[in-house]
ROMI-997249 format. One record per residue (C-alpha): residue in three letters; x, y, z. Coordinates in steps of 0.25 Angstrom, whole numbers, plus 5000, padded with zeros to 4 digits. Example, Ala and Ser with C-alpha at 12.3 -4.5 7.8 and 13.67 -1.06 7.14 Angstrom:
<pts>
ALA504949825031;SER505549965029;
</pts>
This chain:
<pts>
MET524745864847;VAL523345804848;PHE522145894849;LEU520745854855;VAL519445924852;CYS518645984863;LEU517145984859;TRP516846094868;ASN517446204860;ASN518046124848;THR519446164851;TYR520646084850;LEU521446054862;CYS522845994863;GLN522845864873;GLN523445954884;CYS522346054883;PHE521245944882;ALA521845874895;ASN521846004902;ARG520346024899;THR519745904906;SER518445984909;MET518246024894;ASN516745984890;THR516945894878;HIS515545844877;LYS514445904868;ILE513245974874;TYR511945984866;MET510846084868;ASP509446074862;GLU509346224864;VAL510346334869;SER509746424880;ILE510346564880;GLY510546674889;ILE510846804883;VAL511546914891;GLY511547054886;LEU510347094877;GLY510847214869;ARG510847214854;ARG511747084853;GLY510947014864;GLN509647044858;ALA510046994845;ALA510546864851;VAL509246844858;GLU508546864844;ARG509446764837;PHE509346654848;ALA507846674848;GLN507746614834;MET508846514835;GLU508546364836;GLY509146304848;ALA509346434856;ARG508446494866;VAL508746624874;VAL508346594889;ALA508946704896;LEU509246854894;CYS510046954902;ASP510247104901;ASN510147224911;ASP509247304901;ALA507747274902;GLU507547314888;HIS508547224883;LEU508047104890;GLU506647134885;GLU507147134871;GLY507847004873;MET506546944878;ARG505846994866;LEU506846934856;ALA506846794863;VAL505346784861;GLY504946644856;ARG505946564863;GLY505546574878;LYS505646684888;PRO507146714892;VAL507446734907;CYS507946884908;TYR509146924917;SER509647064921;GLY510447134931;ASP511947124935;ASP511846974937;GLY510846944926;TYR511946874917;GLN512346794929;ARG510946744931;LEU510746714917;CYS511946634917;GLN511446554928;ASP510146524921;PRO510046374919;GLN509346384906;VAL510446464899;ASP511446384891;LEU512146494884;VAL512446634889;TYR512546734877;ILE513246864881;CYS512946994874;THR513347094884;ASP514447204883;TRP515947154882;GLN516247174897;SER515147084902;HIS515446964893;VAL516346894901;PRO515646894915;ILE514346844909;ALA515046734901;LEU515846684913;ALA514546684921;ALA513846604910;MET514946504909;ASN515046484924;ALA513546454924;GLY513746344914;ARG513246424902;HIS513846434888;VAL514246574884;ALA514246664871;ILE514746804872;GLU514646924863;VAL515946974857;PRO516947004863;ALA516746904874;ALA517946954882;THR518847074881;THR520047034890;LEU520946904892;SER520446894906;GLU519046884901;ILE519346784890;HIS520146694900;GLN518946694909;LEU517946654898;VAL518946544893;THR519146484907;THR517746494911;SER517246424898;GLU518346314900;ARG517946294914;THR516446294912;GLN516446224899;ARG515446324893;HIS515546384879;CYS516046524879;MET515846584865;MET516046724859;LEU514846774850;GLU515746804838;ASN514746814827;CYS515746864816;CYS516246714816;TYR514846684810;ASP514946784798;PHE514746714785;PHE516146744779;GLU516846704792;MET516146574793;ALA516346534779;THR517846574778;LEU518046504791;ALA517546374785;MET518346404773;SER519646424781;ARG519346294788;ALA519246224775;GLY520546274771;LEU520146374760;PHE521046484765;GLY522246384767;GLU523046414780;LEU522546544787;VAL523646644788;HIS522946774792;VAL521546824796;GLU521046964798;GLY519747014806;GLY519247124814;TYR518147214818;ALA518147354810;HIS516947444809;PRO516547564817;ILE515547534829;GLY514847674826;GLU513647694835;LYS513647554841;TRP514747584852;THR514247554866;PRO514947624879;TRP515547494884;ARG516147464870;LEU516747604869;ASP517247594883;ILE518047464879;ASN518647534867;ARG518947654875;ARG519747574885;GLN520447464877;ARG521347454865;GLY521447334856;ASP520347254848;VAL519247254858;TYR518247184848;PRO519047074841;THR518146954840;HIS517346984827;GLY518646994819;ILE519446884826;GLY518446784828;PRO518246734814;LEU519846744812;CYS520046654824;GLN519146544819;LEU519846554805;LEU521146524812;ASP520646414821;LEU521146484834;HIS521346404847;ARG521146274838;SER522246274828;ASP522946404831;ARG522846524841;MET523146674842;LYS524546694847;THR525046834846;LEU524246964844;VAL524747114841;ALA523747234840;MET523847374836;ASP522847494837;THR522647634831;ALA522347744840;ALA520947774845;PHE520647874834;THR519147854835;GLY518847794848;PRO518847924857;ALA517847994848;VAL516947874848;TYR516947864863;GLU516648004865;LYS515447994855;PHE514847884862;MET515247904876;GLY515148054877;GLN516548064883;ALA518048074878;ALA518947954878;PRO520348004875;ASP520847864881;PHE520047784870;GLN520947664868;ASN520447574857;GLY521047614843;ASP520247634831;GLN520947514825;THR521547394832;THR522347284824;THR522747154830;LEU523647044824;ILE523646904829;ARG524546784826;THR524246644828;GLU525046524833;ARG525046474819;GLY525546604813;ARG524246664807;THR523846804810;LEU522546874813;LEU522247024810;LEU521147094818;GLU520647234817;HIS519647314826;ASN519147454822;VAL517747504827;MET518047644826;THR518347694812;PRO517347694800;ARG517547574791;PRO516647464786;TYR516347344795;SER517447234794;ARG517947114801;LEU519047104791;TYR519046954791;GLN520146904782;ILE520746764780;VAL522146744774;GLY522546604771;THR523546534763;GLU522446494753;GLY521446604753;TYR520946734759;ALA519546784764;GLN519046924768;LYS517746974772;TYR517847124772;PRO517647214765;GLU517147104756;PRO517146944757;LEU518346884749;LEU518946744747;TYR520246724740;PHE520946594738;SER522346544733;ALA522346484719;GLU522446344724;LYS521246364734;ARG520446424722;HIS520746304714;GLU520346214725;LEU519046284727;GLY518746294713;PHE518846444711;ASP519446494698;LEU519946624701;PRO521246704697;ASP522246734708;GLY521946854717;GLU520446844715;PRO519546814727;LEU518346734725;PRO517146804717;PRO515946834727;GLN515146724722;GLN516246614724;ARG516646674737;ASP515146674743;GLN514946534738;LEU516246484745;LEU515846554758;ARG514446494757;GLN515146354755;PHE515846374768;MET514746434777;PRO514346344789;ASP513146264786;TYR512346324797;VAL512346464792;GLU511446464780;PRO510146414786;LEU510346514798;LEU510646634789;PRO509246694787;LEU508946694802;ALA510346734805;ARG510246854796;ARG508946894801;LEU509346894816;ASP510746954814;PRO510947084807;ARG512447054805;GLY512146944795;GLY511846824804;LEU513146804811;SER512646814826;TYR511546714823;LEU512446614816;MET513446624828;ASP512246604838;TRP511646494830;ARG513046424830;LEU513246444845;ILE511946374848;ASP512046264838;CYS513446224844;LEU512846234858;ARG511646144854;HIS512446044847;GLY513746034856;LEU514646094846;PRO515946174848;LEU515646324847;ASP516246394835;MET516846494845;ASP517346454859;VAL517946524871;TYR519346514866;ASP518846584853;LEU518246694862;ALA519546704869;GLU520446714857;TRP519546814850;CYS519346904862;CYS520746914867;VAL521147004856;SER520547124863;GLU521547114875;LEU522747064867;SER522547174857;ARG522547274868;ARG523747214874;SER524547224861;ILE524147364858;GLU524447414872;ASN525847354871;GLY526247414858;SER525647314849;MET526447204855;PRO526147054852;VAL525346984863;ASP525046834865;VAL523646784863;PRO523246684874;ASP523046544871;PHE521646534877;TYR521546384874;GLY523046344875;CYS523646244884;ALA524446354892;ARG523246424898;
</pts>
């Protein structure tokens, strides 16, 4: 079958799909400067304003929040790049989306409001970037996908874990064939939230089983497996523990009992792809343990892990090819490991690191993500993460719940980009 490349999202389409997408925007658009409207000025929104205020080619032109103090702080952080227009009220985000000077709507609100804001933005002709998770149900996901296709606007999820250094370097190593054929990958989100619970997030955990926060773990894995490009997720199975800890956490923060608390302390999801590869995903934000996103790569020629310590291991043939003289069973020593990781780091990373680390306490991930988004928009490049990535990474929430509620039965994963849609 012949495949054609769509410049809008860098995805490969079979000829039938390409013929059915006559409205697909295949020309490149260049911007000297990307004008940004930020909706939601809590901790994450304010951090985004500060990052964009010191980024070439980006300018925050509009802010929206119903809290006057949040708006004031956003205005302060945007100082030096012009005075943003401020919006508030129940229709504030809609008026921001209609603002003709806004190119990109950057959404940092609570999970439940992500989709209505994104739909309003795309319908107004704006590109969209949405904090994780962008959507929590299949219905919401399909609305985002179909609206992005119809309006020809980018709809990207702000998954900053794809821009961690180990993940970026090992992704490049995998694409260069260092791990051989990928067989199995693992990821997750495991650490207690502690004192950072918000009422709306606790309520979601009280009402819903399944992996309600999958994208930090699964995003980098899906990039490794090149999903919806050369492979796709096909079948999912999930299982959870009882809610041993959740009821006590809910009572502590909400001041009332929750005997019906649904989300288990640990949720485990296993996914098989069309090509017969597997993904293991874990979610645990309740029990005491060190922070981990697991992140393991199992290939026919090599292995990598990030937690609890970075490790690279290669077959004898691959070690010989790479020039490493090591006995069988030995991972690369730290010096050689770090040298190889640096070799495969994207070129744009090193010049940005000092500013990125100063503005982002998590090591610069969010700054690199934002910089890359703006750079792609300015130069007409495909985004690293498109609306179909968003769909695949977010669908785990509802599908894992469906599997668990039906005795951990396998469920089919929709082909969000398939010919049969």
